[in-house]
C-alpha positions in Angstrom: 0.0 0.0 0.0 1.5 3.3 -1.0 1.6 6.3 1.4 -0.8 8.2 -0.8 -3.3 5.4 -0.8 -3.0 5.2 3.0 -3.6 8.9 3.5 -6.6 8.8 1.1 -8.1 5.9 3.1 -7.5 7.7 6.4 -9.0 11.0 5.2 -12.0 9.1 3.8 -12.6 7.3 7.0 -12.3 10.5 9.0 -15.0 12.4 7.1 -17.8 11.1 9.2 -15.8 11.9 12.4 -15.1 15.4 11.0 -18.8 16.0 10.4 -19.8 14.8 13.8 -17.1 16.9 15.4 -18.4 20.0 13.7 -21.9 19.2 15.0 -20.6 18.6 18.5 -18.6 21.8 18.4 -21.8 23.7 17.4 -23.6 22.3 20.5 -20.9 23.4 23.0 -21.4 26.8 24.7 -17.8 27.5 25.5 -15.1 25.4 23.9 -12.0 24.6 25.8 -8.9 22.5 25.3 -10.4 19.6 27.3 -13.3 19.4 24.8 -11.0 19.3 21.8 -8.6 16.9 23.4 -11.3 14.4 24.6 -13.1 14.3 21.3 -9.9 14.1 19.2 -8.3 11.4 21.4 -11.5 9.3 21.6 -12.3 9.5 17.9 -8.6 8.9 16.9 -8.3 6.0 19.3 -11.4 4.2 18.1 -10.6 5.0 14.4 -7.2 3.4 15.1 -8.6 0.5 17.1 -11.3 -0.7 14.7 -9.0 -1.6 11.8 -6.9 -3.6 14.2 -10.0 -5.5 15.5 -11.2 -6.0 11.9 -7.7 -7.2 10.9 -7.6 -9.6 13.8 -11.0 -11.0 13.1 -10.2 -11.7 9.5 -12.8 -13.7 7.5 -14.1 -15.7 10.5 -16.5 -13.0 11.6 -16.9 -10.9 8.5 -20.4 -12.2 7.7 -21.6 -11.6 11.3 -20.2 -8.1 11.6 -21.3 -6.9 8.2 -24.8 -8.0 8.9 -25.4 -5.5 11.6 -22.6 -2.9 11.8 -24.4 -0.4 9.7 -27.5 -0.7 11.9 -25.5 0.0 15.0 -24.0 3.1 13.5 -27.4 4.2 12.1 -29.1 3.8 15.5 -26.4 5.7 17.4 -26.2 8.6 15.0 -30.0 9.0 14.6 -30.4 8.9 18.4 -27.8 11.6 19.0 -28.9 13.6 16.0 -32.5 13.4 17.1 -31.5 14.6 20.6 -29.7 17.6 19.0 -32.7 18.4 16.9 -35.0 18.2 20.0 -32.6 20.5 21.9 -32.6 23.0 19.1 -36.4 23.0 18.9 -37.0 22.9 22.7 -33.7 24.4 24.0 -35.3 26.6 26.6 -33.3 29.5 28.0 -30.0 30.6 26.5 -28.2 29.9 29.7 -29.6 26.4 30.1 -27.1 23.6 30.7 -26.6 21.2 27.7 -25.1 17.8 27.7 -21.4 17.8 26.8 -20.9 15.6 23.7 -17.2 15.3 24.6 -17.9 13.3 27.8 -19.2 10.0 28.9 -21.6 7.7 27.1 -22.3 10.3 24.4 -18.6 10.5 23.5 -18.3 6.7 23.5 -21.4 6.3 21.2 -20.1 8.9 18.8 -16.7 7.4 18.7 -18.0 3.9 18.0 -20.5 5.1 15.4 -18.0 7.1 13.4 -15.4 4.3 13.4 -17.4 1.2 12.4 -16.4 1.6 8.7 -12.7 1.4 9.8 -13.5 -2.2 11.0 -14.3 -3.1 7.4 -11.0 -1.5 6.3 -9.2 -3.7 8.8 -10.9 -6.8 7.4 -9.9 -5.8 3.9 -6.3 -5.3 4.9 -6.2 -8.7 6.5 -7.4 -10.2 3.2 -4.7 -8.3 1.3 -2.1 -9.6 3.9 -1.1 -6.0 4.7 0.4 -5.3 8.1 -2.1 -3.3 10.2 0.1 -1.3 12.5 1.2 1.6 10.3 -2.2 2.0 8.6 -3.9 1.9 12.0 -1.6 4.6 13.4 -2.0 6.8 10.3 -5.8 6.4 10.3 -6.0 7.3 14.0 -3.8 10.3 13.7 -5.5 11.7 10.7 -8.9 11.3 12.4 -7.7 12.9 15.6 -6.4 16.0 13.7 -9.5 16.4 11.6 -11.7 15.9 14.7 -9.8 18.7 16.5 -10.2 21.0 13.6 -13.9 20.1 13.2 -14.7 20.8 16.9 -13.1 24.2 16.7 -14.8 25.0 13.4 -18.2 23.9 14.8 -17.6 25.9 18.0 -17.0 29.0 15.9 -20.3 28.5 14.0 -22.4 27.8 17.2 -22.5 31.3 18.7 -23.2 32.9 15.3 -26.1 30.7 14.3 -27.3 29.4 17.7 -30.2 26.9 17.6 -30.2 26.8 13.8 -26.6 25.6 13.8 -27.4 22.9 16.4 -30.5 21.8 14.4 -28.3 21.6 11.3 -25.8 19.6 13.2 -28.5 17.2 14.3 -29.6 16.8 10.7 -26.0 16.1 9.7 -25.8 13.2 12.2 -29.1 11.8 11.1 -28.0 12.2 7.4 -24.7 10.3 8.1 -26.6 7.5 9.8 -29.0 7.2 6.8 -26.1 7.3 4.3 -24.3 4.5 6.2 -27.4 2.3 6.1 -28.1 3.1 2.4 -24.5 2.4 1.4 -24.6 -1.0 3.1 -27.9 -1.9 1.5 -26.6 -1.0 -1.9 -28.9 2.1 -2.4 -26.2 4.7 -2.2 -22.5 5.0 -3.1 
């Protein structure tokens, strides 16, 4: 695998994470380094881990994983996107406390949902008999960098567009979930 191919794969895998990071940044009231670090590290870690798990699993579990992985990602993204849409529509007062998408179960669900496609890449690399360690590291680092940039960009949009931006971020998450399901069902590229 050439370095250019590897970078292209890493950037392609990180696009969902980038979009989710922008949406998360929009929902944050006051961005700090902790928000950026938590999201970038979690997304990068899971994006690096999933190809390793896929590579280790090889062909033995491919049929089982591919049967439901897209539904898991869809469910997580639609749930979180729906929650953002609800908050945008029923947000209450401007100073009201919102859930922090860079903490706890929300961060875990977002990390897993945006990295499931990387599992399939790991399976593919196992079939090609490619060592997984360098690709996994590059995939994780690219995802972490793009996630950090996405959270910062989303945070800059949030104060300017308020609830509209949060609603749009929710729609983006739902749209990514739908795209994942459609692509696995063969209805979308």
